C-alpha positions as CSV (number, residue, x, y, z in Angstrom):
1,X,22.1,-8.9,-11.1
2,X,22.3,-5.3,-12.7
3,X,18.2,-4.1,-13.5
4,X,17.6,-3.0,-17.1
5,X,16.5,0.3,-17.3
6,X,14.4,1.6,-20.5
7,X,17.0,4.2,-21.0
8,X,19.6,1.5,-21.8
9,X,17.3,-0.6,-24.0
10,X,15.8,2.9,-25.7
11,X,19.7,3.7,-26.3
12,X,20.6,0.1,-27.6
13,X,17.7,0.2,-30.4
14,X,19.1,3.2,-31.7
15,X,22.6,1.7,-31.8
16,X,21.9,-1.6,-33.5
17,X,18.5,0.3,-35.3
18,X,16.2,-2.0,-34.5
19,X,14.0,-3.2,-30.7
20,X,15.4,-6.5,-29.2
21,X,12.8,-8.9,-29.7
22,X,12.1,-9.7,-26.3
23,X,10.4,-6.0,-25.8
24,X,8.2,-6.5,-29.4
25,X,4.5,-7.5,-27.9
26,X,2.5,-10.2,-30.6
27,X,0.4,-8.6,-32.5
28,X,-2.7,-9.3,-30.9
29,X,-1.5,-7.0,-28.2
30,X,0.2,-4.1,-30.3
31,X,-2.8,-0.8,-30.8
32,X,-4.7,-1.2,-33.5
33,X,-5.1,1.0,-36.7
34,X,-8.6,1.7,-34.5
35,X,-6.9,3.7,-31.9
36,X,-6.9,6.5,-34.9
37,X,-9.5,8.9,-34.9
38,X,-9.9,10.8,-38.2
39,X,-7.0,11.1,-41.0
40,X,-5.3,13.8,-39.5
41,X,-3.2,13.4,-36.4
42,X,-3.7,16.5,-34.3
43,X,-2.9,16.0,-30.3
44,X,-5.6,18.9,-28.9
45,X,-4.5,22.3,-27.9
46,X,-6.3,24.1,-24.9
47,X,-6.0,28.0,-24.8
48,X,-5.5,29.2,-21.2
49,X,-6.6,32.4,-22.5
50,X,-9.9,31.4,-23.3
51,X,-12.0,33.6,-21.2
52,X,-14.9,31.2,-21.0
53,X,-13.8,28.9,-18.3
54,X,-16.6,26.2,-18.8
55,X,-15.4,25.5,-22.7
56,X,-11.3,25.2,-21.1
57,X,-13.1,22.3,-19.0
58,X,-14.7,21.0,-21.6
59,X,-11.8,21.0,-24.1
60,X,-9.7,19.4,-21.7
61,X,-12.3,16.5,-20.8
62,X,-12.1,15.9,-24.3
63,X,-9.0,15.5,-25.2
64,X,-8.0,13.7,-22.3
65,X,-11.0,11.1,-23.0
66,X,-10.4,11.3,-27.0
67,X,-6.7,11.2,-26.7
68,X,-5.1,11.1,-22.9
69,X,-2.5,14.1,-23.5
70,X,-3.0,17.7,-25.0
71,X,-0.9,20.4,-25.7
72,X,-1.5,24.1,-23.8
73,X,-1.0,27.2,-25.3
74,X,-1.0,30.9,-23.6
75,X,-0.3,29.2,-20.1
76,X,2.3,32.4,-19.4
77,X,5.2,30.5,-18.9
78,X,8.0,32.1,-19.7
79,X,10.3,30.4,-22.7
80,X,13.3,30.9,-20.8
81,X,11.7,28.8,-17.4
82,X,10.6,26.3,-20.4
83,X,14.5,25.9,-21.9
84,X,15.5,25.9,-18.8
85,X,13.6,23.2,-17.1
86,X,14.5,21.2,-20.5
87,X,18.2,21.6,-20.1
88,X,17.9,20.2,-16.3
89,X,15.8,17.2,-17.6
90,X,18.5,16.4,-20.5
91,X,21.1,17.2,-17.9
92,X,19.8,14.6,-15.4
93,X,19.3,11.7,-17.4
94,X,22.7,11.9,-19.2
95,X,24.1,11.2,-15.7
96,X,25.3,7.8,-15.3
97,X,22.7,5.1,-13.8
98,X,24.6,5.0,-10.7
99,X,24.0,9.0,-10.1
100,X,20.3,8.8,-11.0
101,X,20.3,5.7,-8.1
102,X,20.4,7.9,-5.9
103,X,16.7,9.3,-6.7
104,X,15.1,6.3,-7.6
105,X,11.7,5.4,-6.2
106,X,12.8,2.5,-3.3
107,X,11.4,-0.9,-5.2
108,X,8.7,-2.0,-2.3
109,X,7.5,1.8,-2.8
110,X,3.5,2.4,-3.5
111,X,4.1,5.8,-4.7
112,X,4.0,7.0,-8.6
113,X,6.2,9.6,-7.2
114,X,10.3,9.7,-8.0
115,X,12.4,8.5,-10.6
116,X,12.1,5.3,-11.7
117,X,12.9,3.3,-14.9
118,X,13.3,-0.4,-14.2
119,X,11.3,-2.4,-16.8
120,X,8.1,-4.7,-15.6
121,X,7.8,-7.8,-15.0
122,X,7.2,-10.1,-18.3
123,X,3.7,-10.8,-19.4
124,X,3.3,-13.5,-21.8
125,X,7.2,-14.3,-22.4
126,X,7.7,-10.3,-23.1
127,X,9.4,-7.5,-21.4
128,X,7.5,-4.3,-20.8
129,X,9.5,-1.0,-21.4
């Protein structure tokens, strides 16, 4: 049996312009409007040029606890390096599944490291992705 991949489902949903029903969770499992904080949704950004190290720590802590993510500015990474990294990622994910599998995490691995986009087990009859 071939394992379905998240990338395949995402590509299919773009082609048919909808998400297959077996991946849509019931309304009580979907995020509620109450998860939105404020009326303007702006991902917090952290300026690493800020000389106040404690302020940076406080901003990272707040953004992590309230948003779960943040954008970093003035990090010193050259734009060309970022562009090259994006290109390498795009090239990798455009490879055929068979080639990407060479880098896949073994199914019995307890590690979170490594390439792996196998769909998770079903919960309440719905597939996770």
